[in-house]
N, C-alpha and C positions, 0 to 999 in steps of 0.2 A: 517309433514313427517310421512310416514308409518313405524311404528315400532312395534315390539312385546312389551308386557308389560315389559318383562325383559330388552329389549334393551332401552326402554324409562326410566326405573328406573336407569339403569347404566349411561345413558347419563345425567340424572338429577344429579346424584351423582357427576359426573365430573364437572358440572357447578357451584357447590356450593363452595364458597371461605370464608375465615375467616381472621381476623386480629389477628396476634400473639401478645403476650405481648409487644414485642419491636416495634410494629407497622407494621411489614412486612406482606404482604399478603401471604397466603398459602392455600392449599386445605383444606376445612372443613373435607373432608373424605380422609385421606392420604393413605388409603389402606383397603383391604378387607381380613379378615381371613376366609378361606373356607375349608370345607370338603364336597366333592360332593357325592351325592347318586342319586338314580333314581328320587327323588323328586325335584332335583334342577340342575342336571348336564347338561341337554339339554337346558332348558330355560335360567335360570340365568347363568349357566356355560358357555354356548356359548356366551352370551352377554358380560360376563367378558373377555372371550378370545378375542373378537373383540376389546375390550378397553385395551388390554394388554399393549400397549406402554404408556398409559396415567394413568392407575389406577393399582397400584401394588396389586397383590394377593399373600397372604402368606398361604401356606398349613399347617393346624394344624393337630394334631394327637389325639386329644381328644376335643370334641365339647365344653365341659365346659372350658377346658384349653385355647382354642383359643379365646373364648368369654371373659374370664378373662384377656387375653392379651390385648384385645380391651379396657377393663376397665382401665387397667394399663396405656395404651397409653393416654387415656383421662385425667387421673389424672396428668400424667407427663407433659401434655401441659396446665395444669390449666384450663381444660374444654374448651379450644379454638379449639381443634380438636377432632373428633369423630371416634372411631373405629367401623367397620362394621364386622359382622360375619354372615355367612350363612351355613345352614346344610339342609339335607333332613328331611322329617317328621319322626315321630316315635321316636326311642331312641336318634337319633341325635338332634332333636329339644328339647326333654325333658332334654337332658344333658345341654342345654344352659339356662335352667330356673334358675339354681343356680347363674349363672353370672348376669342374670337380677336382681335377688335379691340383689346381691352385689352393682350393679349400683343404684338400687332404694334406698337402705338404705343409701348410701353415696352421693346421689344427683349428680350422675355422668352421662354424656350422653353416650348412647350406642345404636346402631342401629342393630337390629337382623332381619334377613330375613330367617325364616324357611320355607321350602317347606310345602305344605299342600295337602290334598286329592283332588281328582277331583271334581269340582263343578257339572259336568254333572252326576256324580254317575254311569256312564255307566259301568265301569269295577269293581265297588265295590263288595266286599271288596278287596282293593289292598294290596300289601305287606306293612307292617308296619302300617296299618290302624287299629285303635282301634274303634270298632263300639259302639256307645252309643244307647242302646236299645230303649230309649224313646225320643231321640232327634237326628235325623240324621245330623243336622247342627253342632253338637258339635264334635270337634276333639281334639287330645292331645294338640294342640297349644292353646286351651283355658286355659291351665294351666299357660300361660304367663299373663293372665289378672290381677291377684293379684300383680304381680311384674312388671307391666308396667305403665308408665305415659301416654302412648298412645298405643292403640292396635287396629289394623284394619286387616280385612281379605279382600283381593282384589279379588272380584269375577267377575269383568269386567275390561278390560284394562283402560277405561276412568275414572274409580274411582281414578286413580292416580292423576288426576287434582284436586281432592278434598283432597286427603290424604297427598300428599307431602308437601304442605304448613304447615299442622299441624305437620308433622314429623319435619320439620325445626324449627317450633316454640318451640316444646318441647325440642329439642336438644340444642337450643341456648338461651332459656329463663332462667335467673338466678333464678327465683322463682319456675318454674315448671320443672327444669332440671331433666332428668332421662331417663330410657330406653324407646325406641320406638320400637314396634314390628309390622312388616308388614308380615302377613302370606300369602304365595304365592302359591295358588293351582297349581298343576303341569300342568294342561291343560291351565289355564289362563296365566301362564308365557309365553306360546308359541303363544297365540292369539294376533292379531294385531289391530291397531287403527290408524287413522290419527291424530296424536298429533300436537298441535299448536307449531310452532317454539319458541314462547315466553317462553314455559315451560323450554327451555334449554338455555336461555340467562344467562350469568354469573351473579351471585349475591354474593355480599360481605356481610357477617354477622358481624356487629360490636357489641361490648358488649353493652347490654342495661343497662342504669344507671338511674333507677327511683329515683326521688328526694323526700324527705320527705314532708308530709303534714305540713303546717305551724303551725296549732294548736298543733299537736302531737309534733312538734319540740319545741315549746314554753314550753309544759308540761315537756318534757324530760330535757330541759335546766334548768327549775325551780327546778326539782327534784335533779339534780346534784349540783346546787348551794347550796342547803340545806345540802349536804352531808359533813360529817366530815371525813369519811374514805371510799372514793370511790375506786372501783376496776374495771379495764378494762379487759374484757375477750375476747380474739381474737379466732375466729373459722375459719372454712374452707371458709366461705363466704368472709372473708377478703383476703384470699389467691386468690380466683377466681376473686375478684374485682381488684386484684393487688394493694391493699390498705395498705400494710404493712408500707410503708413510711409515709402515711397519719396518720395511727394509732399511730406510734411512735411520730410524731410531735404533735399530739393531747395530748398524755400522757406527753410529755415534757413541752408543754405550760401550761398545767393545773396541773402538778405535780401529776399524777395519776399512781399508780403502775399497771403493766401489768401481766396478766397470760394468758397461752395458753391452748387451748383444744387439743385433739388428732389431729383433722384435721387442726388445726392452728399451729402445731409445726413447729419450725424453721422460724417463721415470724419475730422474734425479735433476734438480736444478743445476744448470751448467756451472755456476760459481760455487757450489758447495765444496768446502775444503777437503772432503773425502772423495770427491768425484775425480776419478782418474781419466774418464773418457770412454768412448766406445772401443770394443775389443776386436782384434782380428785384422783380416785383409783389408776390409773396407772401413776399419776403425781408426784408431789413433796410435801414433808412436808412444804416447804417454801410457795408455792402458797396456799396450804390448810390453813396454819396459817393465811394468810391475808384474805382469803375468810371467815374464821370463824368470823373475826372482822369487815368486811366491812359492812357499812350501806346502800350503794347504789352500785349495780353491773350493769355496762354497758356491756351487753353481745352482742358483735358485730359479726354477721355472724355465729351464732352457734344455734343448736337446743337443746342444753343443755341435751345431752344424759346422761344416768345414771352413766356411768363411769366418766363423767366430774363433775357431781354434787354429787358423792358418794351416789347415790340413794336418792338425795335431802336431804342430811345431812351436806354437806360441807359449806353451807351458814348459817349465823345467822338467827334465826326465824323471826326477825323483819326487815331483809334486804329488800330493795326495788329493784326490778329488772327492768331495762330499756332494752328492747330487740330491737336491731337494726338489721333488717333482710329484705331481699328482698321478702321473702315468708311470707305472713300474717299468714299462717298456723303455722309457727314456732314462729312468733313474739308474738302471743297472748297466748302462752303456760304458764300455771301456773299463770295466772292473771297478767302477766307482763305489764308494760306500753309499748305499742308497738309503734315502730317507723319504719314504712315500707319504706325501701329505700335501694339503693345500698350502700355498706359499704363505698366506697370512697366518694361519694356525701354526704351521711349521716353524716360522721365524719367531713367533711369540713363545712357543714352548722351548725352542732352542735358546732363546734369550734367558728364560728362567733357569734352564739347566746349566747354562754357563756361569750364572751368578755374577760376581764382580770381575771376572776375568777381562783383561784388556790387552791388546797387542802393544808392541813397543811404539811409543809416540813418535820416535824417529822414522819408523816404517810408515806410520799413518801420514806423516808430513810429506812423504814422497809423492802422494797423490797430487796435491796442489802444486808441488814443485815441478813434476813432470808435465802436468796439464798446462802449467804456465808456459812451458817451452812449446807445447803443441799450439796453444792459443797464439803465441807470437808467430809461429809458422803459418797458421791460417790467416792471421792478420796480413801477413805479407802476400799471401795468395789473393786476398780480397782487395788489395790496394789497386786503385784504378790505373789503367794504362794498357795500351795495345788492344788487340782484338779481344772482345769480351770472352771470359772463360766461365766454365761451370761454377768455379769457386766464387767468382764475382757475382754471378747471377744469384747463387744461393745466399750470398751475403746481403744483397739488396732485399730479397724476399724476407730473410730473417730479420733484418732491421725494421721492416715496416709491418711485421706481424704482431698480433696481440696474443695474450694467454688463452683466449677463447678460440683462436684459429687452429687449423688442422692442415698439415702439410704431408704430401705423399709423392711417391714415385715407385718405379718397379724394376726396370731392366736397363741394361746398358751401363754407361758410365755414371749416370746421375745417382744411383744408390751410394756409390763410394763417396760422392761429393756431399750428399745429404747426411749420411751416417757420420762421416768423419768431420764435416765442417759446420753442421747446424749447432746452434747454441740454444738449449731448451729454455723456453719462456712460459711453458704451460705443461702440466703433467699429462703424459700419454697422448700427445698431440701429433704423432708422426705415424705414418703407415708406409713402410718400405717393403714391398712384396719381393723379397729376395729368397724366399724358400723355393719357389718354382721359377722365379725370374721370368714372369710372363709378359712379353711384349704386348702392349695394348691394354693392360690392366690400368695404366695410368689414367686414361680418359674414362673408361667404363667404371672403374672403381670409384672415381671421383663423383660420378653421378650418384652411386649408392651412398657415399659418404655425405654428399650434400643433402640427401633425403634425411639421413640420420642426425645431422648436425646443423640445424637451421639457424642457430644463434651465432655462430662464428663464420668466418670465411674459410672455405676449403680451397687450398691451392695445390695443384698437381704440376710437377715438373716433368716434362716429357721430351724425349729426343725426336728428331725428324723421322727416324726409322720406325719407332713405335707409333707415332702419329699416323704414318701411312699404313701401318699394318691393321689398325682397328680404330676407326674414328666415328663410326655410325652413331654411337651413343651420345655424341655431341648434339646431334639433332634430337635424339630422344629426350635429353635433359632440357634442351631449349623449348621443345614442344610442351613438355610436362610442366615447365616452370620451376626448375631447380637450378639455381645459380651456383657457379664455382668459377675459379680462375685457373686457366691452363697456361703455363709459361712454356712455349715451344722453343727449344734450343736446336737450331739448325746448324749442324756441323758437317754436312755433305756426306752422310752415310752412316754405316754402322761403325762408328769411330772406336768404341772400346774394344770391339772384336778385332779391328785392325791393329789396335795396340797389342792385344794378346798375340796376334799372328806375327807381327814384326818383332815384338819383344822376345820371341822364342825362335828367332832365326829365319822365319818365313818371309817370303816376298809379299808385298802388299798385293792382295788379289781378292776381287769380288766383294769388298767391304766398303771402302770409300769410293765415291762415284768416279774419281780419277783412275781407279783400277778396275772398273767394271766395263765389260764388253758392250760396245754400242756401235751402231752404224752411222752415227751422227758426228760431225765435227764439233757441233755445239749442241749437245743433248739438252732436252728440256729440263727445267727446274720447277719445283712445286711452289706455287704462291700460297703459302699456308694461311696468310691473312685473308685472301680472297676466298679460299676454300671454306674457312671457318665462318666467314660472313654468309656464304651461300647455304650453310647449315643452320642459320638462324642465330649465330653467336655474334657478339660484339667483337671486333677485331682491332688490334693495336700493333702494327708493325713498328719496330724501333731499330735504331742503328747503333746506339751506344748505351752506357750505363746511366747517364743522366736521363736519356729518353726512357730507359727501362723503369727507372724510379717513378717518373711521372705517369707512365702508362700503367704500371702496376697499381698505383693508387687509384687511377681512374677505373681500372678493371675491377677492383674491389667494390667500388661504388655501384658499378653496373650489375655485378653479381648479386648484390644485396637489394638494390632498388628495382631493377628490372627483372629479377628472378630468371636469369638465363646465363649460360656460360659466357665468359669473356676470355678471349684468347690473345695473349701477348706473344709476339714472334720476334726472336732476336737471333742473328747469326753469331755463332760461338766458335771458339778455337777448337780444332779437331784433335789436338795432342797435348793439351795442358791439363794435368791431373793433380789431385790431392793424393799424396803417397804416404801410406802408413808404414811401409818398409817390411811388411810381412810376406811370407812365402806361400805359394799356392801350388798344389800338385795338379798338373795338367798333362795330357798325353802327348809328350814330345816324341817324335819318331826315333826309333833306334837306327834306322837306315834312311838316309836322305840324300838328295842331289845337291844340297847346299851345305857348305862347311859351317855356316852360321847355325844351322839346325843341329848339326853334330855337336857343336860346342854347347848349344842350349841343352841338349840331352845330357851332357856331362854335368852341367849345373843342376839339372833336375835330379840326377842320381845322387849328387852330393847333398841336395836338400832332403832327399828321402832318408839319408843316413841319420838325420836329426829328428826323424818322425817318431812319435810315441805310438807304438802299435797296440799297446794294451796297458792301461793304467787306471 
């Protein structure tokens, strides 16, 4: 059929289907987030308008924000659906590069369709075009290359026949999953071609479940059988495989304690007797205590990022790591014994290979024992009194949430509080974006999550710094009719970086407002509640924990009944934290003007001596 490049692309998007975790079919691309400019409004914009009854288009108000909403949508559907975002070239396209970085770091699918300059070059240089003096084929969209799993510039309509299968591969493959970018030159979007009908036949993308190599499986089983103190670490790959139940049954059959990574949080019921808690810097002292003594670590579906491994100091130096991962790239890291497979299939076959083997019951009992100590510590942090703390805020939200709800955060100090302090009440119901630690994801990602999860309440916890950095999608969500709750914790600045700064010998500088240069004796403060109300949200300013409880319950009702964001604002303590006691490698200067920094450098050097460099 004769179609323009843009029309063919949109028709192809409509034809792609997916299988949701409950087995129900659904669109692979449930909607498009768009800000139109001269580089995409006539070509792709007209094609999307033609498909208006079949493919929802949501208008964003910041390109980074709307693309982050697309990322949040993908995470909330466990990578089964993919958000699409389009912008014009120039600043609009470059604004989406950060979102591509978030998707790439977190192994999440994202389809970006930035406009591009004319392939004919007849009107060059056009508005928003950045000319490369030595290479006229280079445009600003080449900035996407380092943060894309697949990048292509469509310079002829028929190139879609080659490109689109690769786009689908990257967006649905568990090993290669990440952002795909199709740069669309303005003139090519409007050019036509006789596309074959077969390109637009409906396709259902089922989850790929590669099985492990038999030799690698035998080696992994043999290593585990020799273990006296094994530990199972569950990461995001277990979530996306929907293998939480399989993992728990594996642990129960073989008496293996379980720890969770950031991406694997809420896979295990909090009170399960084998649940040791979250692992690493932002995790729990309970899981870290078991990791320190484990002789074999079965790391399932995790890339073992430095927050999980405490910069590779959380495991015993002689611990053996068995890495079960669909991505060979991740499975071979740090000399692990690699078992390349889908988490569900890999754990199933590993269970069969292990037979009746079980770990020492006394070791298995350590999980509940250590987690009990951690629970008591968190209970103490949650106890009311004084200026409200992050831990107390998390406790209130946790107590009032249901198994259908979804909680999220991204940057600053709240990830440590949510990862370490939250008690799971529903499976895979947390999104902590700590792969890229993107400030602003909290609000934008919540918009996408609210689109994906209409049956429960999405709650995002956000600091004042992140709120100020990117809040435009509050209005986008309010206008579109997607409700969620945002709890804004105002602690006078970038408090967690102030903590890092002063905790390693530095003077407080440019983080808390008290240490920021200003010409005013009494500098202005943000009225977050008034701002949120001006953006079309319901606003609930509160002063204490009792007020927070009442306001949060009211905000939940507003989000559901009125289909708009509800923003709860509370002042919080700037220096009260949940501490897991793990070490983190950061760049402390070797030469400094402060004796405190020199002392911190000595501590950092001592910490590196415990670091596993290759295991």
